[in-house]
All heavy atoms as a GROMACS GRO file, in nm:
protein
  646
    1MET      N    1   9.658  14.396  -0.670
    1MET     CA    2   9.661  14.350  -0.534
    1MET      C    3   9.737  14.450  -0.448
    1MET      O    4   9.689  14.481  -0.337
    1MET     CB    5   9.725  14.211  -0.525
    1MET     CG    6   9.721  14.159  -0.382
    1MET     SD    7   9.813  14.005  -0.360
    1MET     CE    8   9.972  14.064  -0.353
    2ARG      N    9   9.844  14.498  -0.497
    2ARG     CA   10   9.922  14.597  -0.421
    2ARG      C   11   9.841  14.723  -0.396
    2ARG      O   12   9.845  14.780  -0.288
    2ARG     CB   13  10.057  14.630  -0.489
    2ARG     CG   14  10.153  14.513  -0.486
    2ARG     CD   15  10.290  14.561  -0.532
    2ARG     NE   16  10.376  14.451  -0.558
    2ARG     CZ   17  10.439  14.380  -0.463
    2ARG    NH1   18  10.422  14.410  -0.334
    2ARG    NH2   19  10.517  14.280  -0.493
    3ARG      N   20   9.765  14.764  -0.499
    3ARG     CA   21   9.681  14.884  -0.484
    3ARG      C   22   9.574  14.862  -0.377
    3ARG      O   23   9.551  14.947  -0.292
    3ARG     CB   24   9.613  14.919  -0.617
    3ARG     CG   25   9.533  15.048  -0.610
    3ARG     CD   26   9.478  15.086  -0.745
    3ARG     NE   27   9.409  14.980  -0.816
    3ARG     CZ   28   9.282  14.942  -0.792
    3ARG    NH1   29   9.215  15.000  -0.699
    3ARG    NH2   30   9.232  14.843  -0.863
    4LEU      N   31   9.515  14.741  -0.376
    4LEU     CA   32   9.418  14.710  -0.272
    4LEU      C   33   9.479  14.716  -0.134
    4LEU      O   34   9.419  14.769  -0.039
    4LEU     CB   35   9.356  14.572  -0.296
    4LEU     CG   36   9.257  14.557  -0.403
    4LEU    CD1   37   9.221  14.407  -0.422
    4LEU    CD2   38   9.128  14.633  -0.372
    5LEU      N   39   9.596  14.660  -0.118
    5LEU     CA   40   9.667  14.659   0.014
    5LEU      C   41   9.700  14.801   0.054
    5LEU      O   42   9.681  14.839   0.171
    5LEU     CB   43   9.788  14.574   0.006
    5LEU     CG   44   9.762  14.423  -0.001
    5LEU    CD1   45   9.896  14.349  -0.023
    5LEU    CD2   46   9.689  14.371   0.122
    6ASP      N   47   9.748  14.885  -0.040
    6ASP     CA   48   9.785  15.020  -0.007
    6ASP      C   49   9.665  15.103   0.033
    6ASP      O   50   9.679  15.193   0.114
    6ASP     CB   51   9.855  15.088  -0.130
    6ASP     CG   52   9.994  15.029  -0.150
    6ASP    OD1   53  10.053  14.965  -0.057
    6ASP    OD2   54  10.047  15.046  -0.264
    7GLU      N   55   9.548  15.075  -0.028
    7GLU     CA   56   9.429  15.156  -0.002
    7GLU      C   57   9.356  15.104   0.125
    7GLU      O   58   9.269  15.177   0.177
    7GLU     CB   59   9.334  15.148  -0.120
    7GLU     CG   60   9.387  15.223  -0.242
    7GLU     CD   61   9.302  15.204  -0.365
    7GLU    OE1   62   9.201  15.126  -0.358
    7GLU    OE2   63   9.335  15.261  -0.468
    8CYS      N   64   9.388  14.990   0.170
    8CYS     CA   65   9.320  14.931   0.284
    8CYS      C   66   9.363  15.007   0.415
    8CYS      O   67   9.480  15.019   0.444
    8CYS     CB   68   9.354  14.782   0.298
    8CYS     SG   69   9.258  14.699   0.428
    9LYS      N   70   9.264  15.056   0.488
    9LYS     CA   71   9.293  15.134   0.608
    9LYS      C   72   9.303  15.044   0.735
    9LYS      O   73   9.375  15.078   0.829
    9LYS     CB   74   9.179  15.237   0.632
    9LYS     CG   75   9.161  15.335   0.518
    9LYS     CD   76   9.282  15.420   0.498
    9LYS     CE   77   9.259  15.516   0.384
    9LYS     NZ   78   9.381  15.557   0.314
   10SER      N   79   9.234  14.930   0.739
   10SER     CA   80   9.233  14.850   0.855
   10SER      C   81   9.355  14.753   0.850
   10SER      O   82   9.367  14.677   0.753
   10SER     CB   83   9.104  14.766   0.858
   10SER     OG   84   9.117  14.657   0.952
   11PRO      N   85   9.442  14.760   0.951
   11PRO     CA   86   9.558  14.665   0.952
   11PRO      C   87   9.516  14.519   0.953
   11PRO      O   88   9.580  14.438   0.889
   11PRO     CB   89   9.629  14.701   1.082
   11PRO     CG   90   9.586  14.840   1.119
   11PRO     CD   91   9.446  14.852   1.065
   12GLU      N   92   9.410  14.490   1.018
   12GLU     CA   93   9.365  14.347   1.021
   12GLU      C   94   9.310  14.306   0.887
   12GLU      O   95   9.337  14.193   0.842
   12GLU     CB   96   9.253  14.330   1.133
   12GLU     CG   97   9.219  14.186   1.153
   12GLU     CD   98   9.333  14.098   1.200
   12GLU    OE1   99   9.422  14.144   1.273
   12GLU    OE2  100   9.335  13.976   1.162
   13LYS      N  101   9.236  14.390   0.821
   13LYS     CA  102   9.181  14.358   0.687
   13LYS      C  103   9.298  14.347   0.587
   13LYS      O  104   9.300  14.262   0.501
   13LYS     CB  105   9.084  14.465   0.642
   13LYS     CG  106   9.022  14.441   0.509
   13LYS     CD  107   8.928  14.321   0.511
   13LYS     CE  108   8.857  14.312   0.378
   13LYS     NZ  109   8.780  14.196   0.361
   14LYS      N  110   9.393  14.438   0.601
   14LYS     CA  111   9.515  14.433   0.512
   14LYS      C  112   9.589  14.300   0.530
   14LYS      O  113   9.629  14.242   0.433
   14LYS     CB  114   9.606  14.551   0.548
   14LYS     CG  115   9.716  14.571   0.454
   14LYS     CD  116   9.796  14.696   0.491
   14LYS     CE  117   9.902  14.725   0.390
   14LYS     NZ  118   9.970  14.852   0.416
   15LYS      N  119   9.600  14.257   0.652
   15LYS     CA  120   9.664  14.128   0.682
   15LYS      C  121   9.589  14.017   0.617
   15LYS      O  122   9.646  13.924   0.554
   15LYS     CB  123   9.675  14.109   0.834
   15LYS     CG  124   9.742  13.981   0.873
   15LYS     CD  125   9.748  13.972   1.027
   15LYS     CE  126   9.799  13.840   1.076
   15LYS     NZ  127   9.808  13.834   1.220
   16GLN      N  128   9.456  14.017   0.632
   16GLN     CA  129   9.372  13.910   0.576
   16GLN      C  130   9.385  13.903   0.423
   16GLN      O  131   9.397  13.798   0.363
   16GLN     CB  132   9.228  13.929   0.612
   16GLN     CG  133   9.199  13.903   0.760
   16GLN     CD  134   9.056  13.936   0.800
   16GLN    OE1  135   8.983  13.998   0.723
   16GLN    NE2  136   9.020  13.900   0.923
   17LEU      N  137   9.384  14.023   0.360
   17LEU     CA  138   9.400  14.029   0.215
   17LEU      C  139   9.534  13.975   0.169
   17LEU      O  140   9.542  13.899   0.074
   17LEU     CB  141   9.380  14.172   0.163
   17LEU     CG  142   9.240  14.224   0.151
   17LEU    CD1  143   9.247  14.374   0.121
   17LEU    CD2  144   9.162  14.152   0.045
   18ALA      N  145   9.634  14.017   0.240
   18ALA     CA  146   9.772  13.978   0.202
   18ALA      C  147   9.790  13.824   0.215
   18ALA      O  148   9.847  13.758   0.129
   18ALA     CB  149   9.875  14.048   0.286
   19LEU      N  150   9.734  13.765   0.325
   19LEU     CA  151   9.742  13.625   0.341
   19LEU      C  152   9.667  13.547   0.238
   19LEU      O  153   9.705  13.440   0.190
   19LEU     CB  154   9.698  13.585   0.482
   19LEU     CG  155   9.793  13.629   0.595
   19LEU    CD1  156   9.729  13.602   0.732
   19LEU    CD2  157   9.928  13.563   0.583
   20LYS      N  158   9.549  13.599   0.205
   20LYS     CA  159   9.462  13.537   0.105
   20LYS      C  160   9.527  13.534  -0.033
   20LYS      O  161   9.516  13.433  -0.106
   20LYS     CB  162   9.328  13.613   0.091
   20LYS     CG  163   9.228  13.556  -0.006
   20LYS     CD  164   9.099  13.630  -0.004
   20LYS     CE  165   9.000  13.567  -0.099
   20LYS     NZ  166   8.869  13.635  -0.092
   21PHE      N  167   9.600  13.640  -0.065
   21PHE     CA  168   9.664  13.646  -0.198
   21PHE      C  169   9.815  13.618  -0.196
   21PHE      O  170   9.887  13.651  -0.291
   21PHE     CB  171   9.639  13.787  -0.259
   21PHE     CG  172   9.490  13.806  -0.290
   21PHE    CD1  173   9.415  13.892  -0.215
   21PHE    CD2  174   9.431  13.740  -0.396
   21PHE    CE1  175   9.282  13.910  -0.239
   21PHE    CE2  176   9.296  13.756  -0.422
   21PHE     CZ  177   9.223  13.843  -0.346
   22ALA      N  178   9.864  13.557  -0.091
   22ALA     CA  179  10.010  13.522  -0.080
   22ALA      C  180  10.060  13.438  -0.199
   22ALA      O  181  10.169  13.467  -0.245
   22ALA     CB  182  10.035  13.448   0.051
   23PRO      N  183   9.982  13.350  -0.252
   23PRO     CA  184  10.031  13.274  -0.370
   23PRO      C  185  10.063  13.364  -0.490
   23PRO      O  186  10.156  13.339  -0.567
   23PRO     CB  187   9.918  13.181  -0.405
   23PRO     CG  188   9.846  13.155  -0.275
   23PRO     CD  189   9.854  13.289  -0.207
   24PHE      N  190   9.993  13.475  -0.505
   24PHE     CA  191  10.019  13.570  -0.613
   24PHE      C  192  10.156  13.640  -0.584
   24PHE      O  193  10.231  13.670  -0.681
   24PHE     CB  194   9.910  13.674  -0.629
   24PHE     CG  195   9.781  13.615  -0.685
   24PHE    CD1  196   9.673  13.606  -0.604
   24PHE    CD2  197   9.778  13.569  -0.814
   24PHE    CE1  198   9.551  13.545  -0.656
   24PHE    CE2  199   9.662  13.511  -0.866
   24PHE     CZ  200   9.551  13.503  -0.786
   25GLU      N  201  10.185  13.667  -0.461
   25GLU     CA  202  10.314  13.725  -0.429
   25GLU      C  203  10.425  13.630  -0.470
   25GLU      O  204  10.526  13.669  -0.523
   25GLU     CB  205  10.322  13.761  -0.279
   25GLU     CG  206  10.238  13.877  -0.237
   25GLU     CD  207  10.293  14.011  -0.285
   25GLU    OE1  208  10.411  14.025  -0.311
   25GLU    OE2  209  10.208  14.101  -0.303
   26GLN      N  210  10.405  13.504  -0.435
   26GLN     CA  211  10.507  13.402  -0.471
   26GLN      C  212  10.523  13.390  -0.618
   26GLN      O  213  10.632  13.373  -0.678
   26GLN     CB  214  10.472  13.266  -0.408
   26GLN     CG  215  10.577  13.159  -0.436
   26GLN     CD  216  10.713  13.197  -0.379
   26GLN    OE1  217  10.726  13.234  -0.266
   26GLN    NE2  218  10.820  13.187  -0.464
   27LEU      N  219  10.411  13.403  -0.691
   27LEU     CA  220  10.413  13.397  -0.837
   27LEU      C  221  10.495  13.512  -0.893
   27LEU      O  222  10.574  13.488  -0.990
   27LEU     CB  223  10.268  13.405  -0.896
   27LEU     CG  224  10.260  13.397  -1.048
   27LEU    CD1  225  10.317  13.270  -1.100
   27LEU    CD2  226  10.114  13.415  -1.088
   28THR      N  227  10.489  13.631  -0.837
   28THR     CA  228  10.568  13.742  -0.888
   28THR      C  229  10.716  13.714  -0.867
   28THR      O  230  10.798  13.750  -0.950
   28THR     CB  231  10.531  13.874  -0.823
   28THR    OG1  232  10.555  13.870  -0.680
   28THR    CG2  233  10.385  13.914  -0.849
   29VAL      N  234  10.751  13.650  -0.755
   29VAL     CA  235  10.891  13.612  -0.729
   29VAL      C  236  10.934  13.510  -0.831
   29VAL      O  237  11.041  13.521  -0.893
   29VAL     CB  238  10.911  13.561  -0.587
   29VAL    CG1  239  11.050  13.508  -0.567
   29VAL    CG2  240  10.875  13.669  -0.486
   30ASP      N  241  10.852  13.410  -0.851
   30ASP     CA  242  10.885  13.300  -0.944
   30ASP      C  243  10.907  13.357  -1.090
   30ASP      O  244  11.001  13.317  -1.157
   30ASP     CB  245  10.782  13.193  -0.952
   30ASP     CG  246  10.769  13.117  -0.818
   30ASP    OD1  247  10.864  13.123  -0.740
   30ASP    OD2  248  10.663  13.043  -0.800
   31LEU      N  249  10.823  13.451  -1.131
   31LEU     CA  250  10.835  13.508  -1.262
   31LEU      C  251  10.960  13.594  -1.273
   31LEU      O  252  11.027  13.585  -1.376
   31LEU     CB  253  10.710  13.591  -1.291
   31LEU     CG  254  10.578  13.521  -1.317
   31LEU    CD1  255  10.463  13.614  -1.330
   31LEU    CD2  256  10.589  13.431  -1.440
   32ALA      N  257  10.993  13.661  -1.170
   32ALA     CA  258  11.118  13.742  -1.172
   32ALA      C  259  11.235  13.650  -1.190
   32ALA      O  260  11.331  13.681  -1.265
   32ALA     CB  261  11.127  13.826  -1.047
   33VAL      N  262  11.240  13.540  -1.117
   33VAL     CA  263  11.350  13.445  -1.129
   33VAL      C  264  11.356  13.385  -1.266
   33VAL      O  265  11.464  13.379  -1.328
   33VAL     CB  266  11.336  13.333  -1.024
   33VAL    CG1  267  11.434  13.222  -1.055
   33VAL    CG2  268  11.358  13.388  -0.883
   34GLN      N  269  11.242  13.349  -1.322
   34GLN     CA  270  11.238  13.292  -1.456
   34GLN      C  271  11.292  13.392  -1.564
   34GLN      O  272  11.347  13.353  -1.662
   34GLN     CB  273  11.099  13.242  -1.495
   34GLN     CG  274  11.056  13.120  -1.422
   34GLN     CD  275  10.914  13.079  -1.455
   34GLN    OE1  276  10.850  13.139  -1.539
   34GLN    NE2  277  10.868  12.973  -1.390
   35LEU      N  278  11.265  13.519  -1.541
   35LEU     CA  279  11.307  13.622  -1.630
   35LEU      C  280  11.454  13.665  -1.606
   35LEU      O  281  11.505  13.752  -1.676
   35LEU     CB  282  11.216  13.743  -1.624
   35LEU     CG  283  11.073  13.722  -1.672
   35LEU    CD1  284  10.988  13.842  -1.640
   35LEU    CD2  285  11.069  13.690  -1.821
   36GLY      N  286  11.518  13.603  -1.508
   36GLY     CA  287  11.654  13.637  -1.475
   36GLY      C  288  11.672  13.765  -1.394
   36GLY      O  289  11.777  13.817  -1.379
   37GLU      N  290  11.561  13.812  -1.338
   37GLU     CA  291  11.562  13.935  -1.259
   37GLU      C  292  11.586  13.901  -1.111
   37GLU      O  293  11.493  13.908  -1.028
   37GLU     CB  294  11.429  14.012  -1.274
   37GLU     CG  295  11.398  14.057  -1.414
   37GLU     CD  296  11.492  14.168  -1.462
   37GLU    OE1  297  11.546  14.241  -1.373
   37GLU    OE2  298  11.509  14.186  -1.582
   38MET      N  299  11.706  13.858  -1.084
   38MET     CA  300  11.734  13.806  -0.946
   38MET      C  301  11.726  13.913  -0.838
   38MET      O  302  11.678  13.885  -0.727
   38MET     CB  303  11.874  13.740  -0.943
   38MET     CG  304  11.884  13.624  -1.039
   38MET     SD  305  11.752  13.501  -1.010
   38MET     CE  306  11.790  13.387  -1.143
   39VAL      N  307  11.767  14.033  -0.870
   39VAL     CA  308  11.764  14.141  -0.765
   39VAL      C  309  11.618  14.175  -0.739
   39VAL      O  310  11.578  14.187  -0.622
   39VAL     CB  311  11.839  14.265  -0.819
   39VAL    CG1  312  11.810  14.387  -0.732
   39VAL    CG2  313  11.987  14.240  -0.825
   40GLN      N  314  11.535  14.186  -0.844
   40GLN     CA  315  11.396  14.211  -0.820
   40GLN      C  316  11.328  14.096  -0.739
   40GLN      O  317  11.250  14.122  -0.647
   40GLN     CB  318  11.318  14.226  -0.952
   40GLN     CG  319  11.170  14.259  -0.935
   40GLN     CD  320  11.090  14.263  -1.067
   40GLN    OE1  321  11.141  14.220  -1.172
   40GLN    NE2  322  10.971  14.317  -1.058
   41ALA      N  323  11.361  13.970  -0.767
   41ALA     CA  324  11.306  13.857  -0.697
   41ALA      C  325  11.350  13.868  -0.549
   41ALA      O  326  11.268  13.844  -0.461
   41ALA     CB  327  11.356  13.725  -0.761
   42LEU      N  328  11.474  13.895  -0.525
   42LEU     CA  329  11.523  13.910  -0.387
   42LEU      C  330  11.451  14.018  -0.309
   42LEU      O  331  11.408  14.003  -0.198
   42LEU     CB  332  11.672  13.928  -0.384
   42LEU     CG  333  11.735  13.938  -0.248
   42LEU    CD1  334  11.723  13.806  -0.172
   42LEU    CD2  335  11.883  13.976  -0.256
   43GLU      N  336  11.431  14.131  -0.378
   43GLU     CA  337  11.365  14.243  -0.312
   43GLU      C  338  11.213  14.212  -0.281
   43GLU      O  339  11.166  14.240  -0.175
   43GLU     CB  340  11.372  14.371  -0.394
   43GLU     CG  341  11.512  14.429  -0.398
   43GLU     CD  342  11.528  14.550  -0.490
   43GLU    OE1  343  11.442  14.564  -0.583
   43GLU    OE2  344  11.618  14.625  -0.467
   44LEU      N  345  11.151  14.137  -0.374
   44LEU     CA  346  11.015  14.096  -0.354
   44LEU      C  347  11.000  13.995  -0.234
   44LEU      O  348  10.913  14.010  -0.151
   44LEU     CB  349  10.956  14.032  -0.480
   44LEU     CG  350  10.927  14.128  -0.593
   44LEU    CD1  351  10.902  14.045  -0.724
   44LEU    CD2  352  10.809  14.219  -0.564
   45VAL      N  353  11.093  13.900  -0.230
   45VAL     CA  354  11.093  13.806  -0.118
   45VAL      C  355  11.120  13.877   0.013
   45VAL      O  356  11.054  13.846   0.113
   45VAL     CB  357  11.199  13.694  -0.146
   45VAL    CG1  358  11.221  13.613  -0.023
   45VAL    CG2  359  11.151  13.609  -0.258
   46GLU      N  360  11.211  13.971   0.015
   46GLU     CA  361  11.242  14.044   0.137
   46GLU      C  362  11.119  14.121   0.183
   46GLU      O  363  11.088  14.125   0.300
   46GLU     CB  364  11.360  14.138   0.111
   46GLU     CG  365  11.404  14.218   0.228
   46GLU     CD  366  11.481  14.131   0.334
   46GLU    OE1  367  11.514  14.017   0.306
   46GLU    OE2  368  11.498  14.181   0.444
   47GLN      N  369  11.046  14.182   0.089
   47GLN     CA  370  10.924  14.256   0.127
   47GLN      C  371  10.826  14.164   0.189
   47GLN      O  372  10.760  14.197   0.290
   47GLN     CB  373  10.863  14.325   0.003
   47GLN     CG  374  10.942  14.438  -0.050
   47GLN     CD  375  10.895  14.484  -0.186
   47GLN    OE1  376  10.797  14.438  -0.238
   47GLN    NE2  377  10.968  14.583  -0.240
   48GLY      N  378  10.800  14.049   0.130
   48GLY     CA  379  10.705  13.950   0.184
   48GLY      C  380  10.746  13.902   0.321
   48GLY      O  381  10.662  13.888   0.411
   49LYS      N  382  10.874  13.870   0.335
   49LYS     CA  383  10.923  13.821   0.464
   49LYS      C  384  10.905  13.927   0.572
   49LYS      O  385  10.856  13.899   0.679
   49LYS     CB  386  11.070  13.785   0.454
   49LYS     CG  387  11.131  13.743   0.591
   49LYS     CD  388  11.280  13.751   0.591
   49LYS     CE  389  11.329  13.891   0.567
   49LYS     NZ  390  11.423  13.950   0.654
   50ASN      N  391  10.936  14.055   0.542
   50ASN     CA  392  10.926  14.159   0.642
   50ASN      C  393  10.778  14.191   0.675
   50ASN      O  394  10.750  14.220   0.786
   50ASN     CB  395  10.998  14.285   0.593
   50ASN     CG  396  11.148  14.266   0.599
   50ASN    OD1  397  11.200  14.179   0.667
   50ASN    ND2  398  11.221  14.341   0.523
   51ALA      N  399  10.689  14.177   0.578
   51ALA     CA  400  10.550  14.196   0.606
   51ALA      C  401  10.500  14.090   0.702
   51ALA      O  402  10.432  14.115   0.797
   51ALA     CB  403  10.469  14.190   0.475
   52CYS      N  404  10.537  13.965   0.677
   52CYS     CA  405  10.498  13.855   0.766
   52CYS      C  406  10.554  13.873   0.906
   52CYS      O  407  10.484  13.854   1.008
   52CYS     CB  408  10.540  13.717   0.712
   52CYS     SG  409  10.448  13.664   0.570
   53LEU      N  410  10.680  13.912   0.917
   53LEU     CA  411  10.741  13.935   1.049
   53LEU      C  412  10.673  14.048   1.118
   53LEU      O  413  10.654  14.047   1.239
   53LEU     CB  414  10.891  13.959   1.034
   53LEU     CG  415  10.979  13.841   1.002
   53LEU    CD1  416  11.123  13.883   0.974
   53LEU    CD2  417  10.969  13.736   1.114
   54ALA      N  418  10.640  14.158   1.045
   54ALA     CA  419  10.571  14.269   1.112
   54ALA      C  420  10.439  14.228   1.166
   54ALA      O  421  10.399  14.269   1.275
   54ALA     CB  422  10.550  14.380   1.005
   55TRP      N  423  10.365  14.143   1.093
   55TRP     CA  424  10.231  14.095   1.145
   55TRP      C  425  10.254  14.001   1.267
   55TRP      O  426  10.183  14.013   1.365
   55TRP     CB  427  10.154  14.024   1.033
   55TRP     CG  428  10.115  14.111   0.922
   55TRP    CD1  429  10.088  14.242   0.930
   55TRP    CD2  430  10.111  14.073   0.785
   55TRP    NE1  431  10.058  14.294   0.803
   55TRP    CE2  432  10.070  14.193   0.714
   55TRP    CE3  433  10.130  13.957   0.717
   55TRP    CZ2  434  10.054  14.189   0.576
   55TRP    CZ3  435  10.111  13.953   0.579
   55TRP    CH2  436  10.075  14.069   0.513
   56LEU      N  437  10.348  13.916   1.256
   56LEU     CA  438  10.369  13.819   1.364
   56LEU      C  439  10.416  13.886   1.492
   56LEU      O  440  10.374  13.851   1.603
   56LEU     CB  441  10.470  13.711   1.324
   56LEU     CG  442  10.424  13.609   1.225
   56LEU    CD1  443  10.541  13.524   1.173
   56LEU    CD2  444  10.315  13.521   1.281
   57LEU      N  445  10.506  13.984   1.477
   57LEU     CA  446  10.562  14.056   1.589
   57LEU      C  447  10.483  14.181   1.628
   57LEU      O  448  10.513  14.249   1.725
   57LEU     CB  449  10.708  14.093   1.559
   57LEU     CG  450  10.798  13.974   1.529
   57LEU    CD1  451  10.939  14.027   1.487
   57LEU    CD2  452  10.811  13.884   1.649
   58ASP      N  453  10.379  14.212   1.548
   58ASP     CA  454  10.294  14.329   1.567
   58ASP      C  455  10.375  14.455   1.580
   58ASP      O  456  10.356  14.538   1.674
   58ASP     CB  457  10.206  14.304   1.690
   58ASP     CG  458  10.087  14.398   1.691
   58ASP    OD1  459  10.043  14.445   1.584
   58ASP    OD2  460  10.032  14.428   1.798
   59THR      N  461  10.472  14.474   1.487
   59THR     CA  462  10.554  14.594   1.491
   59THR      C  463  10.491  14.712   1.419
   59THR      O  464  10.528  14.827   1.445
   59THR     CB  465  10.692  14.564   1.431
   59THR    OG1  466  10.674  14.535   1.295
   59THR    CG2  467  10.767  14.459   1.503
   60GLY      N  468  10.402  14.683   1.326
   60GLY     CA  469  10.339  14.792   1.250
   60GLY      C  470  10.425  14.844   1.137
   60GLY      O  471  10.379  14.927   1.055
   61SER      N  472  10.548  14.800   1.122
   61SER     CA  473  10.634  14.848   1.023
   61SER      C  474  10.683  14.730   0.937
   61SER      O  475  10.738  14.638   0.992
   61SER     CB  476  10.755  14.920   1.076
   61SER     OG  477  10.846  14.952   0.974
   62ASP      N  478  10.662  14.735   0.808
   62ASP     CA  479  10.705  14.630   0.718
   62ASP      C  480  10.800  14.679   0.610
   62ASP      O  481  10.806  14.631   0.500
   62ASP     CB  482  10.587  14.556   0.658
   62ASP     CG  483  10.501  14.642   0.570
   62ASP    OD1  484  10.525  14.764   0.570
   62ASP    OD2  485  10.411  14.590   0.503
   63GLU      N  486  10.874  14.785   0.647
   63GLU     CA  487  10.973  14.840   0.554
   63GLU      C  488  11.080  14.739   0.521
   63GLU      O  489  11.123  14.660   0.600
   63GLU     CB  490  11.036  14.965   0.612
   63GLU     CG  491  10.933  15.078   0.633
   63GLU     CD  492  11.002  15.203   0.690
   63GLU    OE1  493  11.124  15.222   0.673
   63GLU    OE2  494  10.927  15.285   0.751
   64SER      N  495  11.121  14.746   0.393
   64SER     CA  496  11.222  14.652   0.346
   64SER      C  497  11.336  14.725   0.274
   64SER      O  498  11.310  14.821   0.202
   64SER     CB  499  11.164  14.555   0.246
   64SER     OG  500  11.069  14.473   0.310
   65PRO      N  501  11.457  14.680   0.296
   65PRO     CA  502  11.572  14.744   0.227
   65PRO      C  503  11.575  14.706   0.082
   65PRO      O  504  11.528  14.603   0.043
   65PRO     CB  505  11.691  14.686   0.299
   65PRO     CG  506  11.646  14.554   0.350
   65PRO     CD  507  11.499  14.570   0.385
   66ALA      N  508  11.629  14.794   0.000
   66ALA     CA  509  11.654  14.767  -0.142
   66ALA      C  510  11.782  14.689  -0.150
   66ALA      O  511  11.859  14.672  -0.049
   66ALA     CB  512  11.662  14.897  -0.218
   67TRP      N  513  11.812  14.632  -0.265
   67TRP     CA  514  11.931  14.550  -0.287
   67TRP      C  515  12.056  14.620  -0.246
   67TRP      O  516  12.146  14.560  -0.181
   67TRP     CB  517  11.935  14.502  -0.434
   67TRP     CG  518  12.062  14.436  -0.466
   67TRP    CD1  519  12.152  14.470  -0.563
   67TRP    CD2  520  12.118  14.314  -0.402
   67TRP    NE1  521  12.259  14.384  -0.568
   67TRP    CE2  522  12.240  14.290  -0.472
   67TRP    CE3  523  12.082  14.234  -0.304
   67TRP    CZ2  524  12.323  14.181  -0.436
   67TRP    CZ3  525  12.161  14.124  -0.268
   67TRP    CH2  526  12.280  14.098  -0.335
   68GLU      N  527  12.070  14.749  -0.284
   68GLU     CA  528  12.190  14.823  -0.247
   68GLU      C  529  12.207  14.830  -0.097
   68GLU      O  530  12.322  14.820  -0.046
   68GLU     CB  531  12.186  14.962  -0.308
   68GLU     CG  532  12.200  14.963  -0.462
   68GLU     CD  533  12.325  14.893  -0.514
   68GLU    OE1  534  12.434  14.915  -0.453
   68GLU    OE2  535  12.318  14.820  -0.610
   69GLU      N  536  12.102  14.846  -0.025
   69GLU     CA  537  12.108  14.847   0.121
   69GLU      C  538  12.139  14.708   0.180
   69GLU      O  539  12.213  14.698   0.276
   69GLU     CB  540  11.976  14.895   0.184
   69GLU     CG  541  11.945  15.038   0.145
   69GLU     CD  542  11.803  15.077   0.175
   69GLU    OE1  543  11.712  15.009   0.127
   69GLU    OE2  544  11.786  15.178   0.247
   70MET      N  545  12.089  14.603   0.118
   70MET     CA  546  12.114  14.468   0.162
   70MET      C  547  12.265  14.434   0.142
   70MET      O  548  12.324  14.370   0.229
   70MET     CB  549  12.034  14.366   0.081
   70MET     CG  550  11.888  14.360   0.118
   70MET     SD  551  11.805  14.230   0.024
   70MET     CE  552  11.672  14.323  -0.048
   71LYS      N  553  12.319  14.475   0.034
   71LYS     CA  554  12.458  14.449   0.003
   71LYS      C  555  12.550  14.508   0.113
   71LYS      O  556  12.654  14.450   0.147
   71LYS     CB  557  12.502  14.503  -0.133
   71LYS     CG  558  12.450  14.420  -0.251
   71LYS     CD  559  12.519  14.448  -0.378
   71LYS     CE  560  12.516  14.590  -0.419
   71LYS     NZ  561  12.565  14.613  -0.557
   72GLN      N  562  12.513  14.620   0.166
   72GLN     CA  563  12.596  14.688   0.273
   72GLN      C  564  12.600  14.602   0.397
   72GLN      O  565  12.686  14.615   0.478
   72GLN     CB  566  12.543  14.827   0.299
   72GLN     CG  567  12.562  14.922   0.183
   72GLN     CD  568  12.503  15.058   0.212
   72GLN    OE1  569  12.462  15.083   0.322
   72GLN    NE2  570  12.498  15.140   0.106
   73LEU      N  571  12.498  14.518   0.419
   73LEU     CA  572  12.490  14.434   0.538
   73LEU      C  573  12.572  14.302   0.522
   73LEU      O  574  12.595  14.233   0.622
   73LEU     CB  575  12.346  14.398   0.569
   73LEU     CG  576  12.256  14.519   0.597
   73LEU    CD1  577  12.110  14.468   0.610
   73LEU    CD2  578  12.298  14.591   0.720
   74LEU      N  579  12.609  14.267   0.401
   74LEU     CA  580  12.680  14.148   0.376
   74LEU      C  581  12.831  14.163   0.394
   74LEU      O  582  12.886  14.265   0.358
   74LEU     CB  583  12.657  14.099   0.233
   74LEU     CG  584  12.513  14.065   0.203
   74LEU    CD1  585  12.496  14.032   0.055
   74LEU    CD2  586  12.457  13.953   0.284
   75ASN      N  587  12.893  14.058   0.453
   75ASN     CA  588  13.034  14.053   0.457
   75ASN      C  589  13.074  13.905   0.469
   75ASN      O  590  12.988  13.816   0.444
   75ASN     CB  591  13.089  14.131   0.581
   75ASN     CG  592  13.036  14.079   0.714
   75ASN    OD1  593  13.031  13.963   0.738
   75ASN    ND2  594  12.992  14.173   0.798
   76SER      N  595  13.196  13.874   0.501
   76SER     CA  596  13.240  13.731   0.491
   76SER      C  597  13.179  13.647   0.603
   76SER      O  598  13.190  13.526   0.601
   76SER     CB  599  13.390  13.724   0.503
   76SER     OG  600  13.434  13.782   0.625
   77THR      N  601  13.108  13.708   0.695
   77THR     CA  602  13.047  13.633   0.807
   77THR      C  603  12.894  13.634   0.804
   77THR      O  604  12.830  13.586   0.896
   77THR     CB  605  13.093  13.682   0.946
   77THR    OG1  606  13.049  13.818   0.960
   77THR    CG2  607  13.244  13.670   0.961
   78THR      N  608  12.835  13.692   0.699
   78THR     CA  609  12.687  13.694   0.684
   78THR      C  610  12.649  13.627   0.555
   78THR      O  611  12.732  13.608   0.464
   78THR     CB  612  12.635  13.838   0.685
   78THR    OG1  613  12.689  13.908   0.575
   78THR    CG2  614  12.668  13.909   0.815
   79ALA      N  615  12.523  13.591   0.549
   79ALA     CA  616  12.469  13.530   0.426
   79ALA      C  617  12.324  13.563   0.409
   79ALA      O  618  12.253  13.601   0.506
   79ALA     CB  619  12.478  13.375   0.442
   80ILE      N  620  12.278  13.560   0.286
   80ILE     CA  621  12.136  13.577   0.259
   80ILE      C  622  12.083  13.439   0.235
   80ILE      O  623  12.133  13.357   0.156
   80ILE     CB  624  12.116  13.660   0.128
   80ILE    CG1  625  12.167  13.801   0.147
   80ILE    CG2  626  11.970  13.664   0.091
   80ILE    CD1  627  12.161  13.887   0.020
   81VAL      N  628  11.976  13.404   0.308
   81VAL     CA  629  11.920  13.268   0.296
   81VAL      C  630  11.774  13.279   0.254
   81VAL      O  631  11.691  13.340   0.325
   81VAL     CB  632  11.928  13.195   0.432
   81VAL    CG1  633  11.869  13.056   0.422
   81VAL    CG2  634  12.073  13.187   0.479
   82TYR      N  635  11.738  13.214   0.143
   82TYR     CA  636  11.598  13.204   0.097
   82TYR      C  637  11.581  13.073   0.036
   82TYR      O  638  11.665  13.020  -0.026
   82TYR     CB  639  11.566  13.319  -0.002
   82TYR     CG  640  11.539  13.446   0.068
   82TYR    CD1  641  11.634  13.547   0.058
   82TYR    CD2  642  11.429  13.467   0.148
   82TYR    CE1  643  11.613  13.666   0.126
   82TYR    CE2  644  11.406  13.583   0.212
   82TYR     CZ  645  11.501  13.689   0.200
   82TYR     OH  646  11.481  13.805   0.266
   0.00000   0.00000   0.00000
C-alpha cells in the first residue's frame, strides 16, 4: 500500500487510496502495539494524523517527526494524546 501511495502522482487519487485503505494503516498500528513496539506505533499514528491534517488543511506536506524529534517537544506542560 505504501508503495502504491508513493508511486501515485495525483494528490487527489493518493488521498482516495489512503482513505480507502485506512483500516490497514490502523492494523499496522495495532500490530506494533501488540508486539510491544510502542515507538513504532506512535510514529505510525503520527504519520497517519499528519497525512489527514495535510489533506484537510490542503497544506501539501504530510511530514512527520520521528520519536526523537517528538521527545524534544515534550516537557512538563505538554502531552501526547492518542
